[in-house]
N, C-alpha and C positions, 0 to 999 in steps of 0.2 A: 643588318640584322635580319635573322629570320626567327618566325615563330610557328609552330604546330599545335592544332587544336585536335585532340582525341576525345572522341565522344560519339555513342552508338546513336544518338538522337540528331539527325540532322538540324533541326531547328535549333537546338542548343548550339551547335556549331555556327548557325549562321547568326544566331544572336550574338556571340562574341564578336564575330566577324564585323558586326555592325556597330556594336556598342563600343569597341574599343578604340582609342585614338591612337592608331599605330603610327602614324606619321610624326606626332609629337614625340614619340619614343624612340625614333629612327629605326623602325621595322619596314622594311620594304616589301618583304615576301610572307605570305601567309599560306601554310598548308593544313590539309585535313586528314584524319584517319578515323574509320570507324571503329577500331578495335586495337588491343595492343599490339597484334600481331603485325597489322599494316603498320602501325607507329613504328615499331622497329626497323621495318624496311627503309620507311622513309628516313628516319634519324641516321641509320647508316649512310643514306646518299646525300640528304642535305644539311645534316650535322646541325640543326636548329638551336638557336642560343635559348630562346624561352619555349617552354613546353606547357598546355593546358591539358590536365588529362582527368576525365571522369573516374570514378573509382569502381562502379559496377558496370561492366560490360562483358558481351560475350567473348568466347575463345580464350582471351588473357585479359583479365581484370586488370584495374587501376595498381593494385598491390604488387601484382608481378611485374607491370611495366616499370613502377618506380625502382623497384629492387634492379631490373635489368639496367636502368639509366644510371643508377649509382655505380654500377659496375663497369659499364661500357661506354657511358658518356657523361661522367660526373661533373663536367664544366659547366652544363647547361643548368639553367633554373626551371624548376617544375611548379606548377601551381595546381594544386587540386582542386577540381569543380565537383561537388557533390550535392545530392538533395537530402542527405542524410546529416544532422546536426549530432552526429554520433562520436563520443570520445574515441571508439575503437579505430575510427576512420582516421582521426587527427593524430591518433599515436602514431598508426602505421605510417602516415604521411611525413611526421616528423622524423621517424625512425630512418626513414629512406631518403632523407635531406631534402623535402619539399621546402621550397621558399616560404608557402603561405596555401591557403586554402579558400575556396568561396563556395557559399551555398546557394543553392538553386531556390527560387528563381534568382537570377543576377541582377545586382542595382549596378547602373553604369556608373555612377561615382565611386562606388567600393571598387568595382572592376578595374577602373583607371588607376586608382591609389594603388593595387596592389600589382597592377602591370608595371607602373612607375618604379615601385619599389625593387621588383625583381630586376628591371632592367639596370637601374642604379647598383645592385648588389652585382649584377654580372659583369658590369663596366669597371668597378672597383676590383673585383678578383682578377679579371682580363690584365689590367694594369699591374697587379701584383705579378701574374704569370711573366708578363713581358719583361717586368724589370728582373726577375730571377733568370729569365733566358738571357738577358743582357749581360748580367753578372757571371754567368756561367762561362761567357768567354774568356774572362779572367782566370779560369780555375788552374790551367796550368801555371800560371806564376803565383798562386797562393796556394803553398802546400797543405794545410790543413784543411783548407775548403776543398781542394781536390780529393783529400783523403775522405773527408766526409760524405762526397758526393758519390765517389766508387764504393765506398762501403754501404751506402745506402742502397745503391744499384744491387750489390751483392747480395744483401738480406732480402730486397723485394723481388729477386728475378731468379727463374730456375736456368735461365740460360746464362752461362759463363763465358763472357770474352776471354781469349788466349792470353790478352794484354796483363788481365787481372792475375792470372796465374804467375806470370813474369815479375809484375810488379809486387806482389804480395807473396814472397818466398815460403810463407805457412801455408798458402792455400793450396789444398789439394781436394780432387773431387769427392774420393772417398776416405773420409775420416771423421771421426767424431767431433762433435762441436757443441758448445752450450751458449746460449745468447742471454745475456743479463740486462736489466733496463733499470736506469737511474732517472729518477723524476725530477726536474729542475723547475721548480713552481715559481709562482709570483713573488713570494718572500725571498727567494734566493734573489731573482733579478733586480728586487728592490735594494738589496744589501749594496748591489753595484750600481746604486742610482738610476736603475732602470736601462741600463746599457746591455742587451742581451748579448752582443758579440763578446764585450768582454767579459760577461758572466760564464758563458761557454768555454773561451779560451783559457780563464783561470781554472775552472773545475775541471776540465780535460788533461790540462797538464798535470795537475795533482794525481788524476785518476792513472793516465798512462806513465808517469815516474813509478808510482806504486806496482802496475802490473810489469812493467819494465824488468824490475828485480827478479820477476819469478820466469821472465820469457815465456809466458804461454797465452798471451791474448793482447787486445788492442782495444781502446775506446774512441767512439766517433760520435758527433753530433747527428742524431737521426733526423735527416732533412723532411721526411714523409710526416712527422707527427711534432707538432709545437711541444715544447719542453720536454724533450726526452733525449737521452744519452744511452747509445746502445754499446755493450761491451761483447766481444765475441773470444770465448776461450776455445783453444784447440788442444791442450794438455794439461796436465797436472790438475784434474778435475777435483781431486781430494784436497786440493787446496782453495777451491772457488771459494767455499763461505768464509773462510779465514781472510783471504784476499778483499772480499766485499766488506767484512766488517770493518777492516783496516780502512778500506777508503771512504767508508760513512764516518768513523771515528776522526780521521785526519779531516775531512771538511769540515766537520762539527767543531774540532780544536783550533782549526787554522782561520775558518772564515765565520765560525758561528752561525753556520746554515744547518738545516736538516734537509738532505735528500734521499728520500725512502728508496730502497733498492731490492729488486726481487729477480731471482734466477729462473730460467726456463729449464725445460726438460732437455737429456741429451739427444739429440739427433745424429743419424748415421751418414748423412751427406751435407755439403756447402748449399746445396739446391735446397735444403730442407731447414735452413736457418729461420725462414719465416715462421715456421711452426714453432721453434723454441722462442722466438721473440712473442709470438701470440701468447704463449703459455706463460710467458714471465709477465706479460702485460696482464693477463688474467690474474695471476698470483697477486701482482701489485694491487689490483682494483678489488680484490676480494679480503685483503687485510683487514683486521679489525683496527679501527682508528680510535676506539675508546681506550685502548691500552695504554697505560704509562711506560714506555719502554725507552731504556737508554740507548739501543742500538735498533735502529728501523729497518732489518734485513731479512726478506722473507725468503726461503728456499724454494725449490721446484715443487715440494709437495703441497696439494691445494687440500685444505681441510673442509670436511662437510660444511657448507655454510648454510643458513636458513634462507630458504626462499625470498625473492624480492617482494617487498611491501608497495602496493599500489595506492596512489592518493585518489584515484577513481573510485574506488569504494567509497569514499567519503563525499561523492559528489553532491548528493542531497542535503549533507550536514553544510558543506561550504554554501549552497546555495540559500539555507536558511539564515546561516550567520550573515550573509551579504545582506538579505531583507532585514535583518534587524538594525543594520547600520552601525552596529556599535563592535568595537575592537575586542570587548570583553567576551562577545561570543567566540570569537577567533582564539582567544588565549585558552579558554576551555578546552576547544577543537585541538589546538596543538599540543596541549598536554596529552589528550588522548593517541595523537599520532605518533609523538614522541615514545610514549609507552609501547605502542605497537613495532615501531621500528627498531627499538633497543632491546628487544625480547632477548632473555638469557644474556645480557650485557653484551651483545655484539652489534657492531654497525660497520658496514664494509664501505669503501669509496664509491664502489657500483651502486649500493643501494642510495647513497646521497645523490649521486649523477642522475638516477633515475627518478627519485624525487623532484629533482630541480627542472629534467625535463618535461615531467608531467606538470609541474607547478606552472612551468612556461605555458603549457599548452592550455590550462585552465584559465590562467590568467589572459592569455589572449581572447579565450572565448568571452569572458565577462567584460574585458576591456572593450570589445567589439560590441557586445550587447548593449553597453551605455555610450557608444561613439565616442570613447575616450582614445588618444593616441596611445599606442604601447609599442615600444622598442625591445626587440628580442636580443639579449646577449649574444654576441659572436662566439665566445668560447665558454660552454658550461665549466669545464675543468678548471679553467683559470678563474672563473667565478668562485668555484668553491675554494680554490688555494687561499683566498682571502682569510679564510677561517682556522688555520694551521698556524701555529707560532713557530719560533726559530727553533724551537725543540722538536717539531713534527707532530704536536698535540693538536687535535682537532677540537674546537670550542664549539659545542653544539648549543650552549646558552647564546654565545656570540650569533649563531647561525639563526636562531628563532627569534633573536632581538632585531635582526635583519629583516627578517621575514615580518614580524610585527609592525616595523616603521614602512616598509613598502604596502602593507594591507592597510595600514592608518590612512597614508597618502590617498590610497586607491578609493576609501571609503569617504574620504574628504571631496573627492573628486566628484564621486556618484552623488554625494549630497548636494555640492554645488550645481551639478548638472539637473538633478531633480527640483531643486529650487528653482533654476532657470525655466525649466518645462512648468512647473507650477505657476509661476508669475504671468507665465505665457497664456495658460489657460484662464486665470482670472482676468487677464486683459481682453480675451476673446469673450467671457462672459459679460463683462460691462459694455462691448462692443453690442453683443446681442441685445442686452436691455435698452441701450440706448436706441436702437433701430426698432424696438418693439413696445417702447413705453406706452403707447396708447390702446394698449390692450392687457387684459389680466394675465400676465406671465406667472405660471404657477413654478414652484421649486421643481417638482416632478418632472416638468417640461424640460428645465434647463438639465437635470439630471440625465434624462434620455438623451437630449441633444448632444451632450459632451462627454458620456459615459463615464460619469463620475458619481459617486454618491451623494445624496442631498446633505448628509451630514457635514461631509468634507467640504461642499461648496458654502453651505452656510457658515461654518468655522471659518474657511480661509478668506472669504470675502469680508466678513465682519473683521479679520486680523486686518486685511488690506484697505479697507475705506473707512474703518471705525462706525459702521452702521450697518444694519442687516438689510437685505434686498429689498424687501418692501418699502423700507424708508427711503431707501436709494432711488426706488421708482417714482415715490410721492415727490422728491426733491426735483427730479428730472421733470416731471409733470408741472410742476410749480414754476421752473424756470421757463418752460415754454409758455406756461400761461402768461407769466409776465410779459413776455415777448409779444404775444398776440393781443394781449390788452391794450398795447400801444397803438393797435388797428382801431379806431373808433367806430368804423363800419361793421364790426363783428358783435352779434349779441354774446351775452354771457353764456346761454344756455348752448350757443354754437360752439364757443370755446370751450365748453365743457366736454362737449361730445367730441372735440378735436384729439383732446388729450385724454381719453379713455373713461370719462364720467358720463353716465346715462341720465343722472340725476343733478340737474344745476344747482340744487340746493345743498346737494351733499357735498359738490365742488365748492359752493360758498364757503360751506363750514370747515373744510380741509384748508382751504386757501387763506382763510383769516387764522386758523390755528398754527400755519406755517410762516406766513408772511407778517402776521399780526394786524392787519386791516384787511377791510373786504375787498373783493375784485373792483368794485363800483368806486371805492374810496382810492384803491391804487391807480385805476384808471385817471380820475380827477386830479390826482396830485401829479400825474404825468403830464396830463394836459396843462396844468397850472405853470409847470416849470417850462 
């Protein structure tokens, strides 16, 4: 494997080269670039699997580089390195498919955890790619799979092979087309006991039987995007809405599943089918999921929709709620967010996806802040599918309950981590007192030494040891005095000085109060025994 480090600061590049455990992660070649333009030239030549990139660089910054990588070298795993703990950069990184991000100055442990995670993700995805490549060898023997593969290529490419025109008699370069999109969500696949292939086979059989009656289109599994079936219409456009409604109702009646459908705009060439597909996807994502509709079919007209609401504006409120450590603070905040995003009784799938993405970014930030493990879900849309029922109705209440459970678990972990940290500090204070028992240690000295308030130290110490600090020091001194009294060569006043008392009379008085007898009597009893 190969890695590329992109940063305009040479010492940062050198630091990553030195700190990263390349050998452990199977990386044999490490390259460097000082800006985005140099990086692109290297990427085109060496094709690295792992790319570290700074966000602020001359000539071409990290955002532009990530965008280029996403379009031209999408199989690589990128790790953003930035000196700015800024949601803006994190959002950009997530948007352009960054695997993770690191804050400067870079901590070796976090660097290697992030590198290992990126390498493991790349290996998993590479394994999937190889399996798909192997399975493609059987395409000619599997007609439905061959159809799906060829038609996916048709939609994605403006370069048409001659054999496509021969195989698909309806396919002509210059004619009108409409692409429609059928969403196959997690609930649909669950109805087939989780068997994806059986789900697509059954749903496509029904779709193509209906379209075949009209002789104006074809449906296929869109292999470039999980959970999607694409329909291509080349004739009888006036019947498209009627056909899509028939498909929706038939799937609902026969299989008791809801597959939302959207039609794209008409395009003038087969090479522009991708435009119609993207339009259909936009229509599907912008549909209002708060409506209770019998048929969930959206046509190509895109209504004027409210602008996307962002969780980022609630960053300070989220921080305050976390600091309270109580789920009640989040319940009030969640109600405010719900009111904001459902303005005019409108909520789109795109808005929910955007919220979920930002929720993941914010969650990742706070889990890292408290050094708690956090696993980012692989597919946001599949995660959202969980909250649609068999009628295609989105349950905002269930969505909120899920978030409440997740936040509650997070707060419990934070509380546990904070308590552990607190216990460590009290243990350190105890050790400090034991090492300095022979002098007058003030509460303010402890506060200054451990950077904790006097009130907190006093309260926490009393809870832990069931006595205040001054009584604890006296007990330590008296235990030490008992040990020293066993040495008959030491004078009482010498022992008093050794444990922190300048006045041996005061020492005798304290000793008798704590032990019940005088130092001389304690020594005499020891000698007698």
